[in-house]
C-alpha positions as CSV (number, residue, x, y, z in Angstrom):
1,M,-89.8,-16.7,62.4
2,D,-93.5,-17.6,62.0
3,F,-94.2,-15.1,59.3
4,I,-91.0,-16.1,57.5
5,S,-92.2,-19.7,57.6
6,N,-95.4,-18.7,56.0
7,L,-93.7,-17.1,52.9
8,P,-93.7,-19.0,49.6
9,I,-90.4,-20.9,49.0
10,E,-89.7,-18.7,45.9
11,I,-89.8,-15.6,48.2
12,L,-87.5,-17.3,50.8
13,E,-85.1,-18.2,48.0
14,E,-84.9,-14.5,46.9
15,I,-84.2,-13.4,50.5
16,F,-81.5,-16.0,51.0
17,L,-79.8,-14.9,47.7
18,Y,-78.6,-11.8,49.5
19,L,-76.7,-13.7,52.1
20,G,-73.1,-14.9,52.0
21,S,-72.1,-18.5,52.4
22,D,-71.3,-18.2,56.1
23,D,-74.7,-16.7,56.9
24,L,-76.4,-19.4,54.8
25,V,-74.8,-22.1,56.8
26,R,-75.8,-20.5,60.1
27,C,-79.4,-20.1,58.8
28,S,-79.4,-23.8,57.9
29,Y,-79.2,-24.6,61.7
30,V,-82.4,-22.6,62.5
31,S,-84.9,-25.2,61.4
32,L,-85.4,-28.1,59.1
33,Q,-87.6,-26.0,56.8
34,W,-84.9,-23.3,56.4
35,R,-82.4,-26.0,55.8
36,E,-84.5,-27.4,53.0
37,V,-85.0,-24.0,51.4
38,I,-81.3,-23.1,51.6
39,N,-80.4,-26.4,50.0
40,S,-81.3,-25.0,46.6
41,N,-79.3,-25.1,43.4
42,K,-80.5,-21.5,42.6
43,I,-79.0,-20.2,45.8
44,W,-75.7,-22.1,45.7
45,S,-75.1,-21.5,42.0
46,V,-75.1,-17.8,42.8
47,Q,-72.5,-18.4,45.6
48,C,-70.4,-20.4,43.1
49,S,-70.6,-17.5,40.6
50,R,-69.5,-15.0,43.2
51,D,-66.5,-17.1,44.1
52,R,-65.7,-17.7,40.4
53,I,-66.0,-21.5,40.6
54,L,-69.3,-21.9,38.7
55,Q,-67.5,-22.9,35.5
56,K,-65.0,-25.2,37.2
57,E,-65.5,-28.9,36.8
58,Y,-67.1,-30.9,39.7
59,L,-64.4,-32.4,42.0
60,Q,-64.7,-36.2,41.9
61,S,-63.6,-38.3,44.8
62,S,-61.8,-40.6,42.4
63,W,-59.4,-37.8,41.5
64,S,-58.1,-37.5,45.0
65,L,-54.3,-37.9,45.5
66,I,-54.6,-37.5,49.3
67,S,-56.4,-39.8,51.8
68,N,-58.9,-37.3,53.1
69,P,-59.6,-34.3,50.8
70,V,-62.7,-33.3,52.8
71,K,-60.9,-33.2,56.1
72,V,-62.9,-31.2,58.7
73,Y,-60.9,-28.6,60.6
74,R,-62.0,-27.3,64.0
75,D,-62.5,-23.8,62.7
76,H,-64.3,-25.0,59.6
77,V,-67.5,-23.0,59.2
78,F,-69.2,-25.4,56.8
79,D,-71.0,-28.3,58.4
80,P,-69.7,-31.7,57.2
81,E,-71.9,-33.5,54.8
82,A,-71.9,-36.7,56.9
83,T,-74.0,-34.9,59.6
84,R,-76.5,-33.2,57.3
85,L,-80.2,-34.1,57.4
86,T,-80.6,-33.8,53.7
87,V,-78.3,-34.7,50.8
88,P,-76.7,-31.5,49.5
89,C,-77.9,-30.3,46.1
90,H,-75.4,-30.3,43.2
91,W,-74.2,-26.7,43.5
92,R,-73.9,-26.8,47.3
93,S,-71.8,-29.9,47.0
94,H,-69.8,-28.2,44.3
95,Y,-69.3,-25.2,46.5
96,N,-68.4,-27.2,49.6
97,R,-65.8,-29.3,47.8
98,Y,-64.0,-26.3,46.4
99,K,-64.0,-24.7,49.9
100,F,-62.5,-27.9,51.3
101,L,-59.9,-27.8,48.6
102,E,-59.0,-24.1,49.3
103,R,-58.8,-25.0,53.0
104,N,-56.3,-27.8,52.2
105,W,-54.1,-25.3,50.6
106,R,-54.2,-22.9,53.6
107,K,-53.9,-25.6,56.2
108,G,-51.2,-27.7,54.5
109,N,-53.2,-30.9,53.9
110,Y,-51.5,-32.3,50.9
111,S,-49.6,-35.3,49.5
112,L,-46.2,-35.3,47.8
113,I,-45.7,-37.7,44.9
114,R,-42.4,-38.4,43.2
115,T,-42.5,-38.8,39.4
116,K,-40.0,-40.0,36.8
117,V,-41.8,-38.0,34.0
118,D,-39.5,-35.3,32.6
119,A,-42.2,-32.9,31.6
120,Q,-41.7,-29.7,29.5
121,H,-45.3,-28.6,30.0
122,Y,-48.2,-29.1,32.5
123,I,-51.5,-27.9,31.0
124,G,-55.1,-29.0,31.6
125,G,-54.2,-31.8,34.0
126,L,-51.6,-33.3,31.6
127,L,-47.9,-33.6,32.0
128,I,-46.4,-33.4,28.5
129,S,-42.9,-34.3,27.4
130,V,-41.5,-33.8,23.9
131,D,-38.8,-35.7,22.2
132,I,-37.5,-36.3,18.7
133,L,-40.3,-38.7,17.8
134,G,-43.3,-36.9,19.3
135,L,-45.2,-35.9,22.4
136,T,-46.1,-38.0,25.4
137,A,-49.0,-36.9,27.6
138,Y,-49.6,-38.3,31.1
139,S,-52.8,-37.7,33.0
140,I,-51.9,-36.6,36.5
141,Q,-54.2,-39.3,38.0
142,L,-52.8,-42.0,35.7
143,L,-49.1,-41.6,35.4
144,N,-48.6,-45.2,34.6
145,Y,-50.6,-44.9,31.3
146,P,-48.7,-42.7,28.9
147,M,-50.5,-41.4,25.8
148,Y,-48.2,-41.2,22.8
149,I,-48.6,-38.6,20.0
150,K,-46.4,-39.0,16.9
151,K,-45.1,-35.8,15.4
152,M,-46.3,-34.9,12.0
153,D,-42.7,-34.4,10.8
154,T,-40.1,-36.0,13.0
155,S,-37.3,-33.9,11.4
156,K,-38.7,-30.7,12.8
157,D,-39.2,-29.5,16.4
158,V,-42.4,-28.8,18.1
159,D,-42.7,-25.1,18.7
160,A,-45.7,-24.6,20.9
161,V,-48.1,-26.8,22.9
162,S,-51.5,-25.9,24.3
163,V,-54.5,-27.8,25.8
164,K,-58.1,-26.7,25.8
165,G,-60.6,-29.2,27.3
166,N,-60.1,-32.5,25.7
167,L,-58.1,-31.0,22.8
168,L,-54.3,-30.8,22.6
169,F,-52.7,-28.4,20.1
170,Y,-49.1,-28.3,18.9
171,T,-47.3,-26.3,16.1
172,Q,-44.6,-27.5,13.8
173,D,-43.2,-25.1,11.1
174,R,-46.3,-23.7,9.3
175,H,-48.7,-26.4,10.7
176,L,-51.0,-26.5,13.6
177,I,-52.2,-30.0,14.6
178,C,-55.1,-30.6,16.9
179,M,-55.4,-33.9,18.7
180,K,-58.6,-35.1,20.5
181,R,-58.5,-37.2,23.6
182,F,-60.6,-40.3,24.0
183,N,-60.1,-42.0,27.4
184,L,-56.3,-42.9,27.4
185,S,-55.4,-42.0,23.8
186,F,-55.3,-39.1,21.4
187,T,-56.4,-39.1,17.7
188,K,-55.9,-36.5,15.1
189,H,-58.9,-34.1,15.1
190,Y,-57.8,-31.6,12.4
191,E,-54.8,-29.9,10.9
192,I,-54.3,-26.3,9.8
193,T,-51.6,-25.1,7.4
194,V,-50.9,-21.4,7.2
195,P,-50.3,-20.3,3.6
196,T,-46.8,-19.1,2.5
197,Y,-46.4,-15.6,1.1
198,L,-43.8,-13.9,-1.0
199,K,-40.2,-13.7,0.2
200,Q,-40.2,-9.9,0.5
201,H,-42.5,-10.2,3.5
202,S,-39.9,-12.2,5.5
203,N,-38.4,-9.1,7.1
204,H,-41.6,-8.8,9.2
205,R,-40.4,-11.8,11.3
206,S,-40.5,-11.2,15.0
207,P,-37.4,-12.1,17.0
208,T,-38.3,-15.7,17.9
209,E,-37.4,-19.2,16.8
210,S,-41.0,-20.2,16.3
211,T,-42.8,-19.9,12.9
212,L,-46.3,-19.5,14.3
213,A,-47.6,-17.7,17.4
214,L,-50.7,-19.4,18.8
215,K,-53.3,-18.1,21.3
216,I,-56.5,-19.8,22.3
217,T,-59.5,-18.3,24.1
218,D,-63.1,-19.5,24.7
219,K,-64.1,-17.7,21.6
220,F,-61.5,-18.6,19.0
221,L,-58.0,-19.8,18.1
222,V,-55.8,-17.1,16.6
223,I,-52.5,-17.7,14.7
224,Q,-49.9,-15.1,13.7
225,D,-47.4,-16.2,11.0
226,L,-44.2,-14.7,12.3
227,T,-42.6,-14.8,8.9
228,N,-45.3,-12.5,7.7
229,A,-46.7,-11.1,11.0
230,C,-49.1,-8.6,9.3
231,F,-51.9,-11.2,9.2
232,L,-54.0,-12.8,11.9
233,Y,-55.9,-16.0,11.2
234,F,-58.9,-16.9,13.3
235,Y,-60.4,-20.4,13.6
236,D,-63.0,-22.2,15.6
237,Y,-60.8,-24.1,18.1
238,K,-63.3,-26.9,18.4
239,T,-63.7,-27.8,14.8
240,G,-60.8,-26.0,13.0
241,E,-63.3,-24.1,10.8
242,F,-61.7,-20.9,9.3
243,L,-63.4,-17.8,10.7
244,R,-61.5,-14.7,9.5
245,K,-58.3,-13.3,8.2
246,V,-57.3,-9.9,9.5
247,N,-54.8,-7.7,7.6
248,L,-53.0,-5.6,10.3
249,H,-51.8,-3.2,7.6
250,T,-55.2,-1.7,7.8
251,Y,-54.6,-0.6,11.3
252,T,-50.8,0.1,11.4
253,G,-50.8,2.4,8.4
254,N,-47.5,1.0,7.3
255,P,-46.6,-1.9,5.0
256,C,-43.8,-3.3,7.2
257,P,-44.1,-2.9,11.0
258,Q,-42.1,-5.1,13.3
259,F,-44.4,-7.1,15.7
260,T,-43.0,-8.0,19.1
261,C,-45.9,-9.5,21.2
262,L,-49.2,-11.2,20.8
263,E,-51.8,-12.0,23.5
264,A,-55.5,-12.8,23.5
265,F,-58.3,-12.7,26.1
266,D,-61.9,-13.4,25.5
267,D,-62.9,-11.5,22.3
268,K,-59.8,-9.3,22.2
269,V,-56.3,-9.7,20.6
270,F,-53.5,-7.6,21.9
271,V,-50.6,-6.8,19.5
272,A,-47.4,-4.8,20.1
273,F,-45.5,-3.5,17.2
274,S,-43.0,-0.8,16.2
275,L,-42.8,1.6,13.3
276,H,-41.0,4.9,13.8
277,Q,-42.7,4.8,17.2
278,H,-43.9,1.9,19.4
279,Y,-47.5,0.9,19.8
280,I,-49.9,-1.6,21.4
281,M,-53.4,-2.1,19.8
282,I,-56.4,-4.1,20.8
283,Y,-58.4,-5.8,18.0
284,D,-61.9,-6.8,19.0
285,F,-63.0,-9.9,17.1
286,K,-66.7,-9.3,17.9
287,T,-66.8,-5.8,16.2
288,D,-63.9,-6.5,13.7
289,K,-62.3,-3.2,14.7
290,V,-59.3,-1.9,16.7
291,D,-60.9,-0.3,19.8
292,V,-57.8,0.9,21.5
293,K,-54.3,1.9,20.3
294,V,-51.7,3.3,22.7
295,E,-48.3,4.8,21.9
296,T,-45.4,3.8,24.1
297,S,-42.0,5.4,24.6
298,L,-40.1,2.2,24.4
299,R,-40.3,-1.2,22.8
300,S,-42.7,-3.7,24.3
301,S,-40.9,-7.0,25.4
302,E,-43.9,-8.7,27.1
303,L,-47.6,-8.3,27.3
304,V,-49.9,-9.4,30.2
305,V,-53.6,-9.0,29.8
306,S,-56.9,-9.5,31.7
307,K,-60.5,-8.6,31.3
308,N,-60.1,-4.9,32.4
309,F,-56.4,-4.1,32.2
310,F,-53.3,-4.8,30.2
311,C,-49.7,-4.1,31.0
312,S,-46.4,-4.2,29.2
313,K,-42.7,-4.3,30.1
314,L,-40.9,-1.6,28.1
315,T,-37.2,-1.9,27.5
316,V,-34.4,0.1,25.8
317,N,-32.4,-3.1,25.1
318,Q,-32.4,-6.7,26.0
319,L,-29.3,-6.4,28.2
320,E,-30.9,-4.2,30.9
321,K,-32.2,-5.9,34.0
322,S,-34.7,-3.3,35.1
323,C,-37.5,-2.1,32.9
324,E,-40.6,0.1,32.9
325,L,-44.0,-1.5,33.6
326,H,-46.9,0.4,32.2
327,V,-50.6,-0.4,32.9
328,W,-53.6,0.7,30.8
329,S,-57.3,0.2,30.9
330,V,-58.6,-2.2,28.2
331,H,-61.8,-0.2,27.8
332,N,-60.3,3.2,26.8
333,G,-56.6,2.9,26.7
334,E,-56.0,5.3,29.6
335,E,-52.8,4.8,31.4
336,V,-53.4,3.6,35.0
337,D,-49.9,3.2,36.5
338,L,-46.2,3.4,35.7
339,L,-43.9,1.2,37.8
340,C,-40.4,-0.3,37.7
341,T,-39.8,-4.1,37.7
342,N,-37.3,-6.7,36.9
343,R,-37.4,-7.6,33.2
344,H,-36.7,-11.3,33.9
345,L,-39.4,-11.8,36.6
346,P,-43.1,-12.5,35.9
347,V,-45.9,-9.9,36.1
348,L,-49.4,-11.1,36.9
349,L,-52.9,-9.6,36.5
350,T,-55.5,-11.4,38.5
351,A,-59.3,-11.8,37.9
352,D,-60.1,-9.4,40.7
353,D,-57.9,-6.7,39.2
354,K,-54.7,-7.0,41.2
355,L,-51.3,-6.4,39.7
356,I,-48.5,-8.6,41.1
357,Y,-44.9,-7.8,40.2
358,S,-41.5,-7.9,41.8
359,E,-38.2,-6.1,42.0
360,H,-35.1,-7.7,43.5
361,Y,-36.4,-9.6,46.6
362,T,-39.7,-7.8,47.1
363,V,-43.1,-8.8,45.8
364,Y,-45.7,-6.1,45.4
365,V,-49.5,-6.6,45.3
366,R,-51.3,-3.5,44.0
367,G,-55.0,-3.1,43.6
368,L,-55.8,-1.4,40.2
369,V,-59.4,-0.6,41.2
370,N,-59.2,-0.6,45.0
371,S,-55.7,0.3,46.4
372,N,-56.7,0.2,50.1
373,N,-55.3,-3.4,50.5
374,D,-52.0,-3.0,48.8
375,V,-49.4,-5.4,50.2
376,E,-45.7,-5.9,49.8
377,F,-43.4,-8.6,51.3
378,T,-39.8,-9.7,51.1
379,V,-38.7,-13.2,50.3
380,E,-35.4,-14.9,51.3
381,G,-34.0,-16.2,48.1
382,R,-33.9,-15.5,44.4
383,L,-37.4,-15.4,42.9
384,Q,-37.7,-17.5,39.7
385,S,-41.4,-17.5,39.0
386,M,-44.8,-17.1,40.7
387,E,-48.4,-18.3,40.2
388,P,-51.6,-17.0,41.8
389,I,-54.2,-19.4,43.1
390,W,-57.6,-19.0,44.9
391,G,-57.6,-15.3,44.5
392,N,-55.6,-14.4,47.6
393,L,-52.8,-17.0,47.5
394,L,-49.5,-16.9,45.6
395,V,-47.0,-19.8,45.0
396,L,-43.4,-18.6,44.7
397,N,-40.6,-20.6,43.1
398,L,-37.3,-19.5,44.8
399,G,-35.1,-21.9,42.9
400,F,-34.4,-24.1,45.9
401,S,-37.8,-24.2,47.6
402,L,-41.5,-23.3,47.0
403,Q,-43.5,-21.0,49.3
404,L,-47.2,-20.3,49.6
405,W,-48.1,-16.7,50.6
406,D,-51.4,-15.1,51.6
407,L,-51.8,-11.9,49.5
408,S,-54.4,-10.3,51.7
409,S,-52.0,-10.3,54.7
410,G,-48.6,-10.6,53.2
411,Q,-47.9,-13.7,55.4
412,K,-46.0,-16.8,54.5
413,L,-48.2,-19.9,55.0
414,H,-46.0,-22.9,54.0
415,T,-42.7,-23.9,52.5
416,Y,-42.6,-26.9,50.2
417,L,-39.5,-28.9,49.2
418,R,-35.8,-28.2,49.5
419,E,-34.6,-29.1,46.1
420,S,-33.1,-27.4,43.0
421,I,-36.2,-26.5,41.0
422,E,-36.1,-25.8,37.3
423,D,-39.8,-25.0,36.8
424,M,-43.2,-25.2,38.3
425,W,-46.9,-25.2,37.2
426,V,-49.9,-24.6,39.4
427,D,-53.6,-25.3,39.0
428,D,-56.5,-25.6,41.5
429,R,-55.6,-29.0,42.8
430,H,-51.8,-29.4,42.2
431,I,-48.4,-27.9,42.2
432,V,-46.2,-29.7,39.6
433,V,-42.5,-29.3,40.1
434,K,-39.7,-30.0,37.5
435,L,-36.4,-30.5,39.2
436,T,-33.0,-29.5,37.8
437,S,-31.6,-32.4,35.9
438,R,-29.4,-34.7,38.0
439,P,-27.8,-37.8,36.3
440,W,-27.7,-39.7,39.6
441,S,-31.4,-39.3,40.4
442,T,-34.4,-41.1,39.0
443,T,-36.8,-38.4,40.3
444,A,-37.6,-35.9,37.6
445,G,-40.1,-33.9,39.6
446,Y,-42.8,-33.9,42.2
447,I,-46.6,-33.5,42.3
448,I,-48.0,-31.8,45.3
449,G,-51.7,-32.7,45.5
450,F,-54.3,-30.9,47.6
451,W,-57.3,-33.0,46.5
């Protein structure tokens, strides 16, 4: 211990960078000097990066929907801040708060709030309802202060809604409108109108009621005009500045393919289309090239994408319940797996390269890189939807209840509600539930808050 104490702080920091969070906390009890060295933004920012919380916003106490979001459990390995000898640095505090939040999920420390808001969307901490006049957004912490957004054209429906940071996007007909939030109101930030082309291109329309397909990543906003789906339009999502127009004829080799799916992740855009055969291609915005193009035996009805893998449900026709589920590598297009799943149930790809899918009453968790920890479990009820959270947790909507499962062990942790559930949305701090419409009830849904 003496020779360790004589080392420069910079060397000690480099040594502690190799330790995990549990070991760092234990080392903090060795001496005051070690505690001071470990209380370093450099060390704890690395821990935050490892746990994929570095880019997440700092959890404010004022956001809390429960009385004690930093409740200390007996088996809690992190020493409570109240007994610390030094004030925790920013990144240690950031790390501790997210670990308290995760523990609240696992231990069932939450609040249940009824709401009268009949939301059609929950995105970026906003409950959003749409009516004939426009959109109404409610911050989840300020449900009594609605933010009204008048539609550009009240005679036409809103097709798609998305939120990115303090920007809200919605599409109507051939227009995309971006609204910017200032405190408790939205003002128009910019508007994009997709140009109209000749009528003979209208047979390219994909089978959907929307006119525009919209996808937003950290790098760009991409629009596909579904009345002439051979063109992709790229914009800077922050300013609305036009970046690039991509003619997909260049890559399909045919003047009139039928496009079925569009997804985007980071720099890449995934497009499924059919000619005489069926294909999925990946366009790389950074290189302005198609890096991967795979041929499929059947038509793609849904695409799910992540950083390293993409998968697609392939169907013969829309009436069949079962379908093939193919998984490929993003980097070389090599097929990784072929499975069978229910066409109506969701498929998930997680950040740590797990594939989650279901068939009938069984949920399967398959590692695409490391398959040593594959898990499957059976649920009692009809699975409607599912959402992953915290890497190893999964929220299931069974239609008449919600359940939380541990993916690493295949064990059920908690059951929430006993209601007829129409939809649910999940983020780090909340589960937002929309109930099936009941004329006699004033409750439209629930918010389950873990912070």
